[in-house]
C-alpha positions in Angstrom: -13.3 18.2 9.3 -13.9 16.0 10.6 -13.4 14.5 14.3 -14.1 11.7 16.7 -16.1 12.3 20.0 -15.6 10.1 22.7 -17.9 10.4 26.3 -16.4 8.9 28.8 -17.0 6.6 31.7 -19.4 3.6 29.5 -18.3 -0.4 30.5 -17.8 -2.3 27.7 -18.6 -5.7 26.6 -18.3 -8.3 24.0 -16.5 -9.2 20.9 -14.7 -7.7 18.3 -12.7 -8.8 15.1 -9.7 -7.0 14.1 -9.4 -7.1 10.8 -5.8 -8.2 8.7 -2.3 -6.4 9.2 -1.5 -3.2 8.0 2.0 -3.8 7.7 1.6 -7.3 6.2 -1.0 -7.0 3.6 0.8 -3.0 2.3 4.1 -5.5 1.8 2.1 -8.3 0.0 0.8 -5.9 -2.3 4.0 -4.6 -3.4 5.5 -8.4 -3.9 2.6 -8.7 -6.4 4.6 -7.3 -8.7 7.5 -10.6 -8.8 4.6 -12.7 -10.4 2.7 -11.6 -13.4 -0.3 -12.8 -13.3 -3.9 -12.1 -11.1 -2.9 -12.5 -7.0 -5.1 -12.7 -5.0 -5.0 -11.2 -1.0 -7.9 -12.0 1.6 -8.5 -10.8 4.9 -6.8 -7.1 3.4 -8.1 -4.2 5.8 -9.8 -1.6 4.4 -7.9 1.4 5.2 -6.4 4.2 3.8 -3.1 2.9 3.2 -4.4 0.0 2.0 -6.6 2.6 -0.7 -2.3 4.8 -0.9 -0.7 1.6 -1.9 -3.6 0.5 -4.6 -2.7 3.5 -6.5 0.4 3.5 -6.3 0.2 -0.3 -8.1 -2.2 1.1 -10.4 0.4 3.9 -11.7 3.0 1.0 -12.0 0.5 -0.6 -14.2 -1.3 -3.1 -12.1 -5.0 -3.6 -12.7 -7.0 -4.2 -9.1 -10.6 -5.8 -8.6 -12.2 -5.3 -5.3 -13.8 -8.5 -4.5 -16.3 -7.3 -1.3 -14.4 -5.7 1.2 -11.6 -7.4 2.5 -10.6 -9.0 -0.9 -8.2 -7.9 -3.9 -7.5 -10.1 -7.0 -4.0 -8.0 -8.6 -3.6 -8.7 -11.6 -0.1 -7.5 -12.3 0.5 -9.0 -15.9 1.1 -6.0 -18.0 3.0 -4.0 -15.5 5.7 -2.4 -17.4 6.6 1.3 -15.7 9.2 0.7 -12.4 8.4 4.4 -11.6 6.7 5.1 -7.9 5.1 9.1 -8.2 6.1 11.9 -5.5 2.6 13.0 -5.3 1.7 8.6 -3.3 4.8 7.4 -1.9 4.9 11.2 -0.4 1.6 10.4 1.2 2.9 6.6 2.9 6.8 5.7 4.0 5.4 1.9 2.5 5.8 3.2 -0.8 9.2 2.1 -0.8 8.7 -1.7 -0.5 8.1 -1.6 -3.9 11.4 -0.9 -4.8 12.4 -4.3 -4.4 9.9 -6.1 -5.9 10.7 -3.9 -8.8 14.3 -4.5 -9.3 13.8 -7.8 -8.7 11.5 -8.3 -11.5 13.0 -5.4 -13.9 16.2 -4.5 -13.2 15.7 -0.8 -12.1 13.2 1.6 -9.7 12.6 5.4 -9.1 11.0 5.7 -6.2 10.3 9.0 -4.8 11.5 9.8 -1.3 9.4 8.3 1.7 6.3 10.4 3.6 3.3 9.5 6.2 3.6 10.0 9.8 6.0 13.0 11.4 7.2 10.3 13.8 10.9 10.2 13.2 13.3 10.0 10.6 13.0 7.2 7.5 16.3 6.8 6.6 16.2 4.7 3.7 20.7 3.1 4.3 20.4 0.4 5.6 18.0 -0.4 2.3 20.7 0.9 0.1 23.9 -0.6 1.7 21.8 -4.3 1.0 21.0 -3.8 -2.1 24.8 -1.9 -3.4 26.1 -5.3 -1.9 23.2 -7.3 -4.6 24.8 -5.1 -7.8 22.5 -2.3 -7.9 23.5 1.4 -8.0 22.5 3.9 -6.9 21.4 8.1 -8.0 19.4 10.8 -5.0 18.0 13.3 -7.1 15.5 16.2 -6.3 14.1 13.8 -4.2 14.1 10.6 -5.7 15.7 6.6 -5.8 16.9 6.1 -8.9 17.8 2.0 -8.9 19.6 0.1 -11.0 20.9 -3.4 -11.3 22.9 -3.3 -15.2 24.2 -6.7 -14.8 21.5 -8.0 -13.0 21.5 -9.1 -8.8 24.1 -11.7 -7.4 23.3 -13.1 -4.5 25.7 -12.2 -1.0 25.8 -12.1 2.2 24.6 -9.5 3.6 25.3 -7.6 7.3 22.2 -5.4 8.9 23.5 -3.2 11.5 20.5 -2.7 12.3 17.3 -5.3 12.0 15.3 -2.9 10.1 12.2 -4.1 8.6 11.2 -2.6 5.9 15.7 -3.1 4.5 14.9 -6.4 5.7 11.6 -7.0 3.3 13.4 -4.9 0.3 16.4 -7.1 0.7 13.5 -10.4 0.3 12.3 -9.0 -2.5 14.9 -8.6 -4.4 17.0 -11.4 -3.7 13.8 -13.9 -5.0 15.9 -13.6 -8.1 19.0 -12.8 -7.5 21.4 -15.1 -8.9 23.0 -17.5 -6.7 21.9 -17.4 -2.5 21.7 -14.6 -0.9 22.0 -14.5 3.5 20.5 -11.3 5.5 22.3 -11.6 9.0 20.7 -9.7 11.6 17.3 -9.4 9.5 13.9 -8.3 11.3 11.5 -11.0 12.7 8.5 -9.9 13.0 5.5 -12.0 12.6 4.6 -9.3 8.8 7.4 -10.2 7.6 6.9 -14.0 8.3 3.7 -13.6 5.9 5.4 -12.1 3.8 8.0 -14.9 3.2 5.2 -17.4 3.8 4.0 -16.0 0.5 6.6 -15.9 -1.5 8.0 -19.5 -1.2 3.8 -20.3 -2.0 4.4 -18.3 -5.2 7.6 -20.9 -5.7 10.7 -18.3 -3.5 12.8 -21.1 -2.0 13.3 -18.8 1.3 14.3 -20.5 4.7 14.5 -18.9 8.3 11.6 -17.3 8.5 11.6 -15.1 12.3 14.7 -16.3 12.8 17.8 -13.3 12.4 19.0 -15.3 9.5 17.6 -15.6 6.4 18.9 -17.3 3.4 17.5 -17.0 0.2 17.6 -19.3 -3.2 16.9 -17.3 -6.7 14.4 -18.6 -9.1 14.1 -17.6 -12.7 10.6 -17.2 -12.0 7.3 -16.2 -9.3 3.9 -17.5 -9.8 0.5 -15.6 -8.6 -1.0 -17.5 -5.7 -3.9 -16.7 -3.5 -2.5 -15.9 0.0 -4.6 -14.7 3.7 -3.1 -11.8 5.3 -2.2 -12.6 8.7 -4.3 -10.9 11.6 -3.6 -6.9 12.8 -1.3 -7.7 16.3 -1.4 -3.5 16.3 -5.3 -3.1 16.0 -6.1 -6.1 18.4 -3.2 -5.0 21.6 -4.7 -1.5 20.9 -8.5 -3.0 21.6 -6.9 -5.2 24.5 -5.7 -1.7 25.4 -9.1 -1.0 25.8 -10.9 -3.8 28.1 -7.3 -3.0 30.0 -7.8 0.7 30.4 -11.5 0.6 31.4 -11.8 -2.1 33.5 -13.9 -4.5 31.2 -13.8 -7.9 30.9 -13.8 -7.4 26.3 -12.8 -11.0 23.3 -10.4 -9.6 20.9 -10.3 -12.2 18.2 -8.7 -13.0 14.4 -5.4 -12.7 15.4 -2.2 -15.0 17.3 -1.8 -13.7 21.1 1.8 -15.4 20.5 2.4 -12.1 18.0 1.7 -10.1 21.2 3.7 -12.1 23.6 6.1 -8.7 25.4 3.0 -6.5 25.2 0.5 -8.7 27.3 3.6 -10.1 29.3 4.2 -6.0 30.1 0.1 -5.8 30.9 0.1 -8.3 33.0 3.0 -7.1 35.5 -0.1 -4.0 34.9 -2.6 -6.2 37.1 -4.7 -7.0 33.4 -5.5 -10.4 33.3 -5.5 -12.3 29.6 -7.4 -15.9 28.5 -5.9 -17.0 25.6 -8.4 -18.6 22.6 -8.5 -20.8 19.7 -7.9 -17.4 17.5 -7.3 -14.8 19.9 -7.7 -13.7 24.5 -9.8 -12.2 26.6 -9.3 -9.1 28.4 -10.1 -8.4 32.3 -8.9 -6.0 34.7 -9.7 -6.9 37.7 -7.6 -4.5 40.5 -6.3 -1.2 39.8 -3.6 -0.5 37.1 0.1 -1.4 38.3 3.2 0.7 37.1 5.4 -0.7 34.6 8.5 0.4 32.9 8.6 0.0 28.8 11.2 0.1 26.5 10.5 -0.1 22.8 12.5 -3.3 20.9 12.4 -4.7 17.6 10.6 -7.8 18.2 10.3 -10.3 19.4 10.9 -6.7 21.9 8.0 -5.0 22.8 6.8 -3.6 20.2 6.9 0.4 19.1 3.3 0.6 17.6 2.3 -0.1 20.9 4.0 2.3 22.5 1.4 5.5 22.5 -1.2 2.7 23.5 0.2 1.1 27.0 1.9 4.6 27.7 -1.7 5.7 28.1 -2.9 3.1 30.6 0.3 3.8 32.5 -1.0 7.4 33.1 -3.4 6.0 35.0 -1.3 3.4 37.0 -0.9 4.2 40.9 3.2 4.9 40.6 5.1 6.1 38.5 6.5 4.1 35.2 9.0 5.3 32.7 8.3 4.5 29.0 11.8 4.6 26.4 11.4 5.0 23.3 14.3 2.9 21.4 12.6 3.0 17.5 11.6 6.7 16.9 12.8 10.2 17.9 9.6 11.8 17.7 6.6 9.0 19.0 6.1 11.2 22.7 4.6 14.1 20.3 0.9 12.6 21.7 2.1 13.2 25.3 1.4 17.2 25.4 -2.1 16.0 23.7 -3.0 13.5 26.9 -1.4 16.1 29.3 -3.9 17.9 27.9 -6.8 15.4 29.5 -4.5 15.8 33.1 -2.0 13.5 32.8 1.4 13.8 34.2 3.3 13.0 32.1 7.8 14.8 31.4 9.9 13.7 28.1 13.2 14.1 29.0 14.9 12.8 25.6 14.1 9.3 24.6 12.3 8.7 28.0 8.8 9.5 29.3 8.3 9.9 32.8 5.0 8.9 33.9 3.4 9.8 37.3 -0.2 8.3 37.5 -3.3 10.3 37.6 -6.5 9.4 39.2 -8.3 10.0 36.1 -8.6 12.0 33.4 -10.5 14.6 31.4 -12.6 15.3 28.0 -10.6 18.0 25.8 -10.0 19.1 22.6 -7.3 17.1 21.5 -5.3 16.6 17.9 -4.5 13.2 16.6 -0.5 13.8 15.9 0.1 10.7 14.2 -1.8 6.7 13.8 -0.9 5.0 17.5 -1.2 8.1 19.4 -4.8 9.1 17.7 -6.1 5.6 18.6 -3.9 6.2 21.9 -5.5 9.5 22.9 -9.5 7.7 21.9 -8.6 5.2 24.2 -7.8 7.8 26.8 -10.9 9.6 25.9 -12.9 5.7 26.8 -12.9 6.8 30.7 -12.3 10.6 30.9 -14.8 12.5 32.3 -16.7 13.9 29.8 -16.6 14.3 27.0 -13.0 13.9 24.1 -12.6 15.7 20.9 -10.1 13.8 18.7 -9.5 15.9 15.7 -6.6 14.9 12.8 -8.7 11.1 12.4 -7.0 11.1 9.3 -3.7 9.4 10.9 -6.5 6.9 12.8 -7.4 5.6 9.3 -4.1 5.0 7.9 -4.1 2.3 10.1 -7.8 0.9 11.6 -10.6 -0.2 9.6 -13.5 1.3 11.8 -12.2 2.1 14.5 -15.9 3.9 15.8 -17.8 1.5 14.6 -15.5 -1.1 16.2 -15.8 0.3 20.1 -19.6 1.5 19.7 -20.2 -2.6 19.0 -18.3 -3.1 22.8 -20.7 -0.2 24.1 -18.3 3.0 23.7 -20.1 6.1 23.2 -18.6 7.3 20.1 -18.7 8.7 17.1 -17.7 10.5 14.0 -18.7 14.4 13.7 -18.5 16.9 11.2 -17.5 19.8 12.2 -16.9 23.5 10.7 -13.8 24.3 9.6 -12.0 27.4 11.4 -9.1 27.6 8.0 -12.6 29.3 5.9 -13.0 33.0 6.1 
């Protein structure tokens, strides 16, 4: 069993480049199913979630050539299956992104119910309602979703009751092959969806309204393979910016668009953190004390749920009390009890975390409950007195490429350590 061991109290400095966005790369990989031939994706993060999506595509019949560390050539010419197996999809909820393109290409799909981090329910209702409006019939049996558009897909207007990222993406990828025009009202606006639309348009789709609540898709007869660069990972960037803020050191983070972190940077500025944007990133420094602030997670352009844990760790060291409200996932405060083991003063009341700032953290043995919570515990370890051991780091590997190596390059005293598994006897 591997853990991440952090020795706190060391200064950070220098520059770090983030990888391509996990939440974009996975959906772009799924979208290659729509265009028979070889699509080349560059700036793809080398993380376990990408490896799982690659296995899903290979199971469907795709061939994948890894060109260097961050480039994939995906040949979907011979894809003939439309069934994504349980053993793969259950590991990662993003695998359901193949449903839209499979329906668009073959008129049918069989998808296992999703898995992934245990941070809340992954309801598929909005996916079903939207695709049903396009002409898809669904059955749900023995943990599988059976989808079929026997009479083809027909464009229509779909109004989402919530701007779901997954539902928006599946609707877009199905609607590009529908007859007529589809309008998605109250669509999700995340930068990763804009990246998906940009690639689909490069492939020959006709989509307008990217980055707005209303997306219009004119169906086309055929899509073509392209070469596309994955947008930089704003969440990885935000995580490293918090690393600089929590230690009080000056860092430069590159490879992303600061505008994609607008609300995060605004909230951190209220906490006494200073930023200077550069051509392809930002510099961070905190000259004074950490100030308290209140945060509530909301769909983009609101404060992202994927940055809640990291910034909560920062508020736990603030000079005063903060309230963090989680509006997206009901179980996303699971890491708070682990942070409490390090000395944080956090009380959970429903979907609110009441945080009283403390003077410092103490190193402890903690367990990563999910991807972002695990990263937040590592950040806390950077400033904790003594050593912090973070276990269950497979969660962190799902979304951060070489997280330990990048922190070490900035001056952190951190390493991955093999330890004995006490379950053996």
